[in-house]
C-alpha positions, 0 to 999 in steps of 0.5 A: 388190337392194333394201336396206330401210335404202337408202331411210331413210339415203337420206331422214337424210341429205337432211332433215340437208341440208335441216336445213343450209340458211339459208333453213330455219333461217330458217323454222324460227326465225318458225315455231316462234318464233310457235308458241312465242308463241302457246302462250304465249298459250293457255296465260296467256288459255286457261288451257290446259295447255302439251302443249295449247296447242303441239298447238293452235298446230300444228294451228291453222297447219297447217290441220288443226283437228280442234276438240276444243279451240278458244278460249272467251275474245272475246280467245283466239278474236281472236288467233286470227284473227291468229293464222291469217292470220300461221301459215298464211303462214309455216307454207306457207313453210317446209314445202314450203321442207323438202321443197323442200332433202329433194328436192334432196339425193336427186336432188343437186342442189345448193341456189340 
């Protein structure tokens, strides 16, 4: 018999295990710090609201880039170039680390 809450409970448990990993915590801390610095920059330089600045910062390093917001100042554009170069690598390291932790827990494989 299929119990619909079982997969949800497994995923919740797996995410808890993934976020308990020191590697994932460090990557999340670095990613969050970088997003916070970028959001503060966009608030101050571009005059965006905090929500818009966080939204843009996350969409940019996740390479989604809807195009609804874009820096208008030269400083903002130059910062964004550096932010993408640094942030993309960090984001690309963080997302798979979380997925790996989740999958390891679901399979019952210990972390190396």
